[in-house]
Steps between C-alpha positions, in 0.01 A plus 500: 500500500138471388556741218796297396292189494249681281779614266621139476153386403478774238831403351396135499170589326704693240712197433197273465332747263815516289521124498144464386572751210830320411667844555854393589635855533231600754541158672871549536475856633226408750706192619808718546295756703339216708840335568644831626195566702497163677879510575451845678178375670634176622805676638277727705305202632823308575683781658229703669155339522580140600760596767244736642233244500731239673568757772127581560311179449491215766515134399121438485462803270786391276359150468157635406658745251698202347173291475323790320801556258507128420126496423534807285790355305310180422205704370720725291689212358185325396350818344825588326529146361137512375561835335814377331313193368211718358745736330686208349172362360404845357843533337476166350158583355626829361805323355278245333280763334 
């Protein structure tokens, strides 16, 4: 699963690089690959990983894990939002040039 997470990050980086270059063909290809990768990965999590975790984790461990995921999601959302704003600003400057 860790290797799959790394693969997802690589595909996302390819998408962002293509977006920054205004390369629609590369962006579309990377997006299609990422979509398929995520579909398969999420299915594994939903069908195998999460049921296994529910069987093995007690209520306190589950609550702690939920708190950690919530904190991580807040941090990622803020970072992703900031990155998107920066990218929009850069694209506006390029378009104006």
